[in-house]
N, C-alpha and C positions, 0 to 999 in steps of 0.2 A: 444241319441246323445252325451250328455255330458260324459257318461260313455265311449263311443267309443273314444272320443277325449283324454280322460285321458289315456286309454290303448295305443293309438298311441304315445302319449308323453312319456310314460314310456318306450316303445320300442325304441324310438329314443335315449333317454338318456342312455339306457342300452348299445347301440353299439357305442355311441359317445366317442371319445378319451378323456381321462381325461386331465384336464388342467395341464400344467407343474408345478411342485413344485419348486418355486424359493426362498423358504424360506431360503435355505442354501447359497444363493448368497450374498456375501458381497458387499454393494454399494461402488462405487468409492469415494475415498477421495484424495484431492490434495491440495498442498500449494506452493506458490512461494513468494519469498522475494526479495527486492532490498535494497542496501545501498548507492545509488546515482550513477549518471553517469557524465562523464566529461573527462578531460585530464588525463587518467589513463593509463600509459604505463609501461612495464617491467623495462625500464631504469630509471623510476622515483621512483621506489619503491625497498627498500632493501628486501632481503629474510626474514629478521626478521619481517618487517612491513607486508609483504604479508602473512606470517604465522599467524600474529595476526588478520588481517582482516578476513582471512579464518576461523579462530577459532571462532570468534564472529558471523560470518554469519552462521556457522554450528550450534552453540548453539541456535540461533534464529529460524533457520529452523526446527531443531529437536524438540524444545519446542512447536512450533505451530503444528507440525505433531503429537506429542504425545497427544495433546488435541483432535485432530480429531480421532486418533486411539482409544482413550478411549471412544469415543462416544460423545465428546464435540461439541459445536457449532462452526460454521465458525467464528462467532463474537469473541468467546473466543480465537480461534486459532490465528486470526490476531492481537488481542490485546496482547496476550502473546509474539508473535514474535516481534512485534514493541517495546514492553516494554523493551525487552533485548537490542535491537539496540539503544534505547534511553538511556539506562544505560551505554552503551559503550562510552568511550571518543574518539573513532575512527571516529564516524559518525556525520554528521551535523544534529543532533537532540538530544534533551534532554541534557545530560551532555556534549556532544562534540559539542554543537552548536557554530556557528560562532558569531562574535561580529558585532553589527551595528556601525555606524559612531561615536556614543558617547561612545563606549566601553561597551555596554550593550547587553546581549543575549535576543532576542525576539523570542518566540517559537510559531509555528503554528502546528495544527494537525486536522485530520478529520477521521471519520469512517462512513461506510454505510452498512446497512442491505439489502441484495438483496431480501429477502422474502417480506419485508413490504415497502421498499423504504424509511424507516426512516433513518435519518442521523444526525450527530452531529459534530460540529467543534468549534475550538477556534483559535484566532489569537492574536499575540502580547502579550502573557503572559510572565511574567518575573520570576515567583517564583514557577512554577509548575514542579516538578521533572519528571513526566510522563504525558505530554500533551495528549497522546492518551487516558489515563484513564479519563481525564477531558472531552475530546470530547465525549466519550461514556456516561458520566454522562449527558451532555447536551442533547444527543439523548434520553436517557431513563428517565430523571427526569425533563425535561423542555419542554415547548411548542415550543421552538425555534430550529433553526439549527445551527446558528453561533453566538457565543459570543466573544467579544474582550476585550483586555486590562484589566483595573481595574475591569470592570464589570464582566468579566469572572472569575477573581480571587475572587471577592466577592461571586459569585455563588459557587466557589470551597469551600470557608470557610463555607458557609451555609450547605454544604453537607459533611463536615467533612474531606475535603482534607487538608493535612498538607502542608503548604508552606515552601519552602526552601530558604535560603539566596542566593543572587545573586552570591556569590563567589563559590557556588556549581558547577556552570557551567564554571568556569574559567579554561581553559587549556592553557598552555604556547604556544603550537603549534598554536592554533587559534588566540592568541594574536599577535604572530609574523606575521600571515597572515594579520591581520588588519593593523599592522604597515606597512607592505609591500604595501597594497592597499592604505593607506593614503599617502604614498610617491609618488603616481602617477604612479606606475608601472601597466599600464592598462592590460597588458597580464597576469600578475600574478593575478590581481583582477578577470579577466574573468575565469581564470583557477580554482581558489578556490571558486568563487562565486556560481557556479552551481555544487557543489560537495558535496555529502553526504546525501541528503534527503533519508529517509528510508520509506519502505512500505511493505505491505503484502496483498495477496489475497488468498482466500481459498474456498474450497467446502467441506461441511460436509456430513455425512452419510444420512442426511435427504434431501439432494439435495439443500441445501441453500448456497448461495454465500455471501461473505462479502469482503470488502476492507478497508484498513487503510493506512494512510500516515502521516508522521510527519517530521518536518524540523526546522532548525534554520534560514532558508532563505539565503539571500546573504550577504557575507562579505561586510562590509562598507555600508550597506543599510541605507537610510535616510528617514525622513518624515513619519515614520510609515508604510513604504512599506510592503505590504502583497503579497505573491506570490500565486501560484496555489494550494499548498498543502491543505489549508483548504477550497478551493472552490469546492463544489460538482459539478461534471461534467467536471471540468478542470483537477485537479490533482488526482481525486478520484471518483469512481462510481461503483455501484453494482446493478444488476437487475437479479433476478432468470430467467427471460425470455430471457436473452442474456448472460451476462458475468460480471465479476468483474475486475476492472482495477485500478492500482496504478501507478502514473507517477513520474518522476524525471527529472529535467533539467531546462531550461531557462523558468521560471515561467510565464513571461508575454506572451510568445508565446503559452503556454498551455492554458492560460486563453482566449486569442484571438481566438483560434481554438476550444475551449471546447473539448479538445482532448479525454479525458477519455470517455465522453458521445458519441463522434463520433464513437469510436470503438464499443461501445454498439449498436449504431444505425445501423452501417454497418452489424453487426451480426443479429440484430432483424428485420430490415426492408429490407435490401438488400439481406439477406440470405448468406452472406459471412461466410466462416470458420474463426475461431478465428485467426489463423496465418495470413491469407490474410488480414483480417480487421486491425490487429495490424501493419502489414508491410505497408499497404496503408496509414494509419494514420501517422506513424512515418516518413517514407521515402518519403511520398507524401505531405500530408497536413501540417505537422509540418515543414518539410524542405523547403517547398515552401515559408513560411513566415520568413525563417531565423532561425528557432528554432532548438535547440540542446538538446538531452536527450534521454530518453527511457521509456518503459512501461513494466510492468508485467501484465499478464491477465490470467484468468481461465474462461472457459465456463461451462455450466450446465452439460456437459458430463465428466468434469474433465480434459479436454485438457488444456495444459499450453502453452502460447505464451510469448516469451521474445524478444523484439525488441529495438534496440537503434541505433542512428546515430552518437554517440560520439565515442571517441577512446576506451572507456571502460565503464563497468558498473558492480558494485558489485552486485552479484545476486546468487540466489539459488532456487532449485526446488525439490520437492519430492512428490511422489504419491504412491498409493497402488498397482500399477503394478510393483513396484521395482525401479522406477527412483529415484535417489538421486544424485544431483550434486551441486557443488559450483564453481563459475567462476568469473573472474575479467576482463580479457582482451577480 
């Protein structure tokens, strides 16, 4: 009987179609970046300024994509992209950060690994050239998620991070914006306060998602105010079972709605597509509480969604299907 079963099994296997060879199929890779959302119109920007913004967005986008293309991780890709935007004086993060009420630059950042749900964040640091690097150190070399202020900088020193003097972050344009806000020009304060936060989301060849966000916060902020960028679930979230999201805009509203996680939940539990989930969150949930801003998101299939309810958002997207775009308005 056993011999008969073996012969029958051999016959079945002999006529069964061979499994398709997918070894030559290249997995999807995708990346999206943003440089902030707000009152951004063609009339408010010179051709020279627009060209400069586009150039730095392109450098960040391509740097992150090159990491993915060479087989690097999504974590490395979002870190590389955000680091370039932090080094640019054009965006409200790192070197180009806005000033608080006392004339000091206070920086926030976070990063999240969609594979493990590990996350790291820093808030209110004043001497860290690339806050996204420190956020990643918090994730990888501490038992914590969020470190703030002097404690975060002490942690940085213990891990060999070189601190920079505060004047490294001083740009005349940001100083003039602070003076404008201090003068009581409320419209100008609103215009420049929600402007320039940077972020990136990516999917690598292994199917892992990651998200990163970095900011200088609001111009003229007081009392140690912290926005959504270092708050996991509000301004940043990544889960391999749904999507990766990085947000920019009026931080208090993103915190109150836990918007980045809401998009993930709509995908994971409601079964919505990434585009529909992002649209519902930004134009529904966020707008309903008076919030303004936008998100970039990538799902586990490599689909990219970009949604915003402000006049403009600095943004870029690239994937292995040939998509490559930079946009502002």
